[in-house]
N, C-alpha and C positions, 0 to 999 in steps of 0.2 A: 505626230503622235498624240499631242494634247487634245486634238479634235476628236480622236476616236476613243480616248479613255473614258470620258463620261458616258458615252453611248454603251460601251461594253460593260461598264460598271452597273449602269442602270438596268441593262438586260439581265445581268447576273442577280441583281437585287430582286427584280421582278420574278425571275425564275425560282429564286430561293423562297421568296414569300408565297408564291403559288404552291410550291411543294409543301411548305409548312401548313398552309391553309387546307390543302387537299388531305394531307395525312392527318392533321388535327381533327378535321371534321369526320373522316372515316373511322379513325380509331376511337373517337369519342362515341360514335354510333355503336361500335363494337362493344365498348365498355358499358354503355347503357343497357344493352341486351344482356351481357354477362352479369352485371350487377343486379338486375331485376330477377334473372334466373337464380342467382345465388340466394337472393332474399326469399323467394318463393320455394326454392328447393331445399335450402338449409336453415332458413329462419333468421339469417344474418346477411348483411351486405358484405360482399367480398373485398371491397376496396375502401371501406369506411374506416380509415386508420384511427382517427380520434374516437369513433364509435366502438372499435375493438377495445381500446384502452379503458373507456368508460364502462362498457358492458362487463369486461373482466373484473374491474374493481367492484361493481355492483354485485356480481355473482359471488365474488370472493367474500364480500360482507354478509352474504346470505348463506355462507358455508358450502356452496356448490363449487368446490375447489377444482374438480376436473373440467367443468364447463367454463370456469374462469380461465383455466390454463389453456383450454381449447381456443378461446377468443384471443387470448394474449399471444398464443402461438401463431395465429393467423396474421397478427401484426408483424411478427418476426419473419414469417414467410414472405410478406409483402416487401419488407426491407431486403430480404435475401434476393428476391426477384429483381429489384432495382439494382442491387449490387452486381448481379449476374450480367444485366444489360451493360452496365458500365465496363465490366471486364471484356465482354464480347465486342464492344465498340472501341476497346483499347483507350478509354478515357476521352474519345472524341465526342463532339456534339453535333446536333443537326445542322448547325451553321457551317460545319466543315463540309465542303462539297465532296470530299473523298470518303465521307462516312458510309459505312456499309451496314444497313439495318436489317438485312434479310434474316440473319441468324436468329436474333431474339423474336422476330415476327413469326418465323417458321416454328420455333420452339413453343411459342404461345398457342399457335394453331394445333400443334401436336397434343399439347396438354389438354386443351378444350376437347379434342377428339377423344382422349383417354377418359375424361369425365363423362362424355356422352355415352361411350361404350359401357362404362361402369353403371350407368343408370338403368341398363337393361337387366343387370343382375340384382339390383336392389331397388325395390319399389318405393321405399321411404328413406330419404337421406336427411330428414330433419334433425337438427341438433337440439335435443331437449335434455331435461334433467335426468331422464332415464335411458336416453339413446344418443351416444356420441361415437359409436363404433366405426362410423364411416367418415370421420372427420378428415381423413386423408384427402378425400375429394374436395373438401372445403378449402384445405391448405393449398391444394394444387391450383384452384382458381384464384386464391390470394396471391400466390407466387406469379401466376400468369399476369395478373393486374399490375404487380410490381414491375415485371419485365416490361410491360407496355408503357407504364407511366414514365419510365426513364428514357424511352426511345427519343422523344422530342426535347430532351434537355438542351438548354441554351447556356452559352458562356456568360452573357450579360442580359440584364433585363428580366422580365417576367417569364417564368417557366410555362411551357405549353402543356398544361395538364390535360390528360384525356380520360383518366379513370375515376376522378372525384372532382366535383365542381366548386368546392368551397373557395379555393383560391381564385378560380376563374371568375366567380361571381364577385369576389372582392376586387379584382383587377378592373372589372366592368364598372363597379360603383366608384372606385377611386378615379378612374379616367373621366367619368361623367362629371363627378363632383369638382375635380380639378379644372376641367374645361369651363364649367359654368362660373367658378370663382374667378378665373383668369379673364373670361369674357366680360363679366361685370366690371372687373377692375379696369380693363381697357376702355370700356365705355365711360366709366366714371372719370378716368384721367383725361379723356377727350373733353368731356363737359367741364371739368375743372379748369382745363387749359383755356377753354372758350370764355369762362367767367372771368378768369384772371387777365386775359389779354384783349377781351372784347372783340375777338375775331368772329368772322361769320361762321355760324354753326352748320356744318355739312353732315346732315343725317346719314346720307349715303356712305360717307367716308367712315363715320363711326361704326355703322353696321358692318361694312366690309372688313375693317380692321379687327372688329370684335370676332367676326367669323373666322378670320385668319388665325387669331389667337386661340380660339376654341379648337380649331383643326390641329394646330401645332401641339398644344398642351395635351389634348386628349389622345394624340398619336392614333388617328382614326383607323389606320390600317390594322394596328394592334387591337384596337377596340372591336373592330369588325371580326378579327380572328377569334377573339374570345366569345363574342356573341354567337357566331357560327358554331363554335365548339360546344357551347352550352346548349344551344338548340338541337344539335345533333345528338348529344347525350340524352336529352329529353325524349327525342323521337325514338331512339334506340331502346330506352327504358319502357316506353309505351308498347312498342312492338314486342319486346321481350316478355312483358307481362301478359298480353293477350296470347302470344305464341306459347308461352309455358302452360297457360290454362288449357290450351287446345292440344299442343303437341308434346308437353312435358319437356324433358331435356333435349329433345330432337331439335328444338328451336336454335340450339347452339350450332347447328349446321350452317346457319347464315353467317355468323362471325367467323366460323372456321373457313368457309369458302373465301370470304373477303380477306382474311389474313393470308391464306395461301396465294391469292391473287396479288396482294401487296407485295409479299416476299418475292414472288416471281418477277414482277415489274421492276422492283429495286435491283434484283439480281441482273436482269437484262440491261438495265441502265448502267450498272456498275461495270459490267463487261464491255459495254459500248464505250465507256470512258477510257478503259484500259486500252482497247483497240485504237481509239483516236490518238492516244499518246504515242502508241507505237508507230 
């Protein structure tokens, strides 16, 4: 039994990491498109929570109370979306192999479809000092981003964020900084030991040990996950920007199709697991 456990465990870990990597990259790509469309279509980023709070405070100080309330409400809807995902997943996280994420993904796709259809009836959805009558579409996108951002929640360690990259960029910087610090510390300790004991200095040993320390301390697999997520978000944002200029809100059809595909794949996988148990 002991011979088979590590192999089974390793396969499970690889499958779990591959799933998180794939979902993280694709959902970040979706969020990049939605966020750029939100900014160009409404004049505000739909998933920039700290930006909502700051913008609301600034507009309130200028006595534009309704615009401040609109921005603050977007923050509330983002939180409401994240809360809804937690309820739909029954408190489970992406690390739970039985977690069923199709519901929030399908709901997000439906909400994006609603906004896309609404864009046919209203040519200008910009939130300005004189026009905020269609803020409901802005709230819907904020709610959708909250839904998505909570899908890849983890029990321990860094959260896999897909709708805003501040935390992801922070995780990348911390991982690289920690790895460099520990790598230099390892090399320094080797040299210090050589000076004190007059042993033969093995440059190759110092280099190998330092690389091992860097690999362990940076948790390369997580660093890779964050880099891929950030890159995917950037690519989605670029595509969303050029797509909106050319196709307006119709560019949202790309994330809509992707989300329906993800939801269907997750649904089929979930049903397959149930059949295997039976």
